[in-house]
N, C-alpha and C positions, 0 to 999 in steps of 0.2 A: 771597743773598737765596732765600728759600723760592720755590718755584714757585708762579703763581697758580694758584688752581683757578676754573674756570668751571661755572656752574650746566648741567648738562644739561638739554636742551631737548626734549620729546618734541614729537610733531608736532600743529601747531593746526589743529584740526578747525572750532574756531569760525569762522574766515573763510570757509570755503567754504560752511559753512550760511549765513552772514550774504549772501553774495554771491548764494546760490541764492534767499534771501528776496525780494533787492531785483530779482532776475531776473524773478521772477511775473508783476508788473505789466506788464511789457512783453510778457509771453506773452499775457497776457488782453487786452491792447490788441490784438495781432497778431490774435487767433481773433476779437474783434469785429469789427475790419476786414475780414477774409476772410469773414464772415458778412455783413457789409453789402454787399460786393460781390457776393457769390453771390444776396443777395436782391434786390439791384438788377436783376439778368439775368433772374428769373423772374418769369412771368406773373402778374397778380392774380388770376386764377380758383383759384391752387392755396391761396388762403386758404379755399376750401371744404371742404378736408381738415382744416382746424382748427374747424370749425363743428360745434355739436351737432346731433342729428337732427333736432330741431325746427325747426331754423334753416336754410333753403335762401336762395340768392342766384344772379342772374343779371345779364345786362348790365354785364359786367366789363369793366374798363379800366384801363391804367396797368400797374404792377408789383406784385409782393408787396411790396415796400419802401413805395411809395407809389401807391395806388390807389383805387379805388371800385366800388361795385356798385351799378347803377342801381335794382335793384329787391331788396328784403330780405322775406321770407316768414318770420313766426313762427306756427307752428301752423296753416298757412294762411291766414293773416290779413296784408294787405299792411302790412309796417312800414316803408315809405319807402324812402330810399336812404343809403348810408354812404361816406364818404371817409376813409382812415386814413394815419398814416405811421407805421410802424413805428418802436420804439426796439430795436435789434439786442441791446442788454444783458439784455432781456428773454429771448431765447432761452436765454441760459446758464442761467436758472433754470427752464426748461421752461416758459414762461408768453407769452401774447401781450400786449405793453406798446406802446401807440401814443397819437397824438394823434388824434381821432375829429371828426368833423362829421357830425351826423345829420339829415336832413329829411325831413319828413312832411308834404306839402302845403307850406304856409306856416309850419309850425312848426318851429324848428330849435334844436338844441343843440351846444355843443362842450365837450369833456372830455377827461381825459387818463384814459384807460382801460387795464385790465390784467385779464385772464380767464385763469385757469387750470383744472387739475380740480377746485378746490375753489369757483369760481364767479367771480365778475366784481366789479372794485372801481373805483368811476370819483370821481375828483377834479377839483376847479374846475371844476363843471358849471354852464355859463352859456349863456342863451339864452331861447326864448319863443316865443310866438303864440299865434293862435286855438285853443282848446280844441277846438272842433268838428271839428278836423281829426285829432283823436287817436280820435274816436268809434269807427272802423273795429278800433281795438285795445281797445274795453272801456272805455276810460279817460273818465269824465264824459261818457257817452253821453247824448244829448238836451241837453245844455247848453251854453250860448255864454259867450264872454268871452275876453278876451286874458290870458295868463300870462306872468309874468316869473319865470324861475327862474336863485335864485342858491343853488347848494347846494353845500357843501364837501366832501362825501363822500357816494357811496351803496354800499352792500354789498349782495350777492345772490347768488342762483344761478338757475337756469333757472324754478324754482318759484316766483319773486318776489324782491321787495325785501326784505331783512332788516332794513336799518340805512340811515339817512339824518341828514344835518344840513345845515342851512340854512332858507333862507326860500323860499316859493313866495307870489307877489301875485298876485291875481286882479282886473281890473277889469271894469266893466259886466258883472256875472255875472246871467244868465237862462236860463230853462228855460220851453219850453210847458206844461209840466205845473205850473208855479208861477205863480198870478197871472196868467195868461193869457199869460205872456212878458213881463212889464213887467221894467223894470231892478231887481235886487236890490242892485246898489252894488258896493263894492270890499272886499276882503278878503285879509287876510294869514295865511298858514299858518307858524307857527315851529317848527322841528324842533331842540330844543336839543342839546348835547353831552352824551352819557349818557343819551338819551331812551329806548335800547333797554334793554329789560328782560331778566332771564334766559332767560325762556321764549321770546325772540324778538318780543315784541310791543313797540311803538312808541308812544309818548305825545306827541303835537304839540299847540301851541296854535292855536286858529283865533278871531281878531277881526276885527271891521270895522275899515274906514279911513274912517267917514264913510257917507253915504248915507242910503236909506229906512229900514235895518234895523239895529238895535243888537243886536250878537251878540258873546257872549264864552263860548267852549267849549273842551274839552277833546276830542281824540279819540285813542283809543286803538284801533290796528289791529293784527290777529295775523294774519301772511301764513300762519302755519300752519293756522289754520282759515277763512282767506280770509273773515273778517268783522271788523267794526269796531263801535265804540260811539261817538256822540256825544252828550256831556252839557253843560250850561250853560245861559244865560239868553239869551232873545230879547225884543225889544220893537220895536213899529213906530214909525219917527219920524214927524215933522208931514210930511214931503214921500213918504210913503209913499203908493203907489195906492189905491183905494179896494177893489181885489179883494186886494191885499196885506194891507191892514188886515184885511179881513174873514178872510182865513185866519190870518194870527195870533191875531187875537182869537177865532178858533175854539179854539184851544190853550188859552185859557183855562179853557173849560169842562171841561177834564179836568185842568187844574194850577193851584194859586191863586197869583197875583201875588204878589211879595214886597212890601215897603214902598216900593220905586222904579218900582212899576209891571212889573217884569219878569216873565216867564214862565219857570218852569223847562222845560227839554226833555232829551228822552233818547230816542235814536233807534239802533236797530242796523241793519245794513246787511252785506250780502255782497257781493263782489268776485271 
């Protein structure tokens, strides 16, 4: 019988490569586990090394993994207190990622945040409280009311917010500069997906939810120019106070009412 011939086989290089690929996830898990152990033993005050120059913090407690700062200062303004719990995986991407709880007076927010050299990104932002507690930060200064925040995402950097998606509801809005501080009603601010334009501006929808004022408007905000434009229509309802009705009627001297009695309005503002 003729001798059988066997095919010569060279070295199988595919198997070691496949084993190496299968091994890498375990290496990454090990790195994350080691990082978690190290972070859990470090004091919370080390978070200061990751903060930008415009932000300072003090009254630390806990660890770098799960800690808090009792006082946060933003551009020398009291920005409340912050509690965080880090996600170790963010460190592998040279970023800070954490569950955060922020409190300013009676105003509180919870979110999943991420901060790196390009800016910040916060998702599932939920909370609220009295808007007057934000006055020291230059937000709604001189106004009163209660806000409920339901934002799916906020993006920005240290110069301000560049994009947001979600809803903000304000109830019992009032200001001493408007109708002697009488109640202006409840409002909803909706920022739909894709509201941010290429130039960095964002347009949101503002509408009333009943009360003394009927309002439908668009608000266009430009973080780069620190300015905004509100344009829409306004009309007093039957329950409006005499002072509020008088101020709204004064607008009709400059703008002609439409067929439904609404007054066109357009206001520019800076922030």
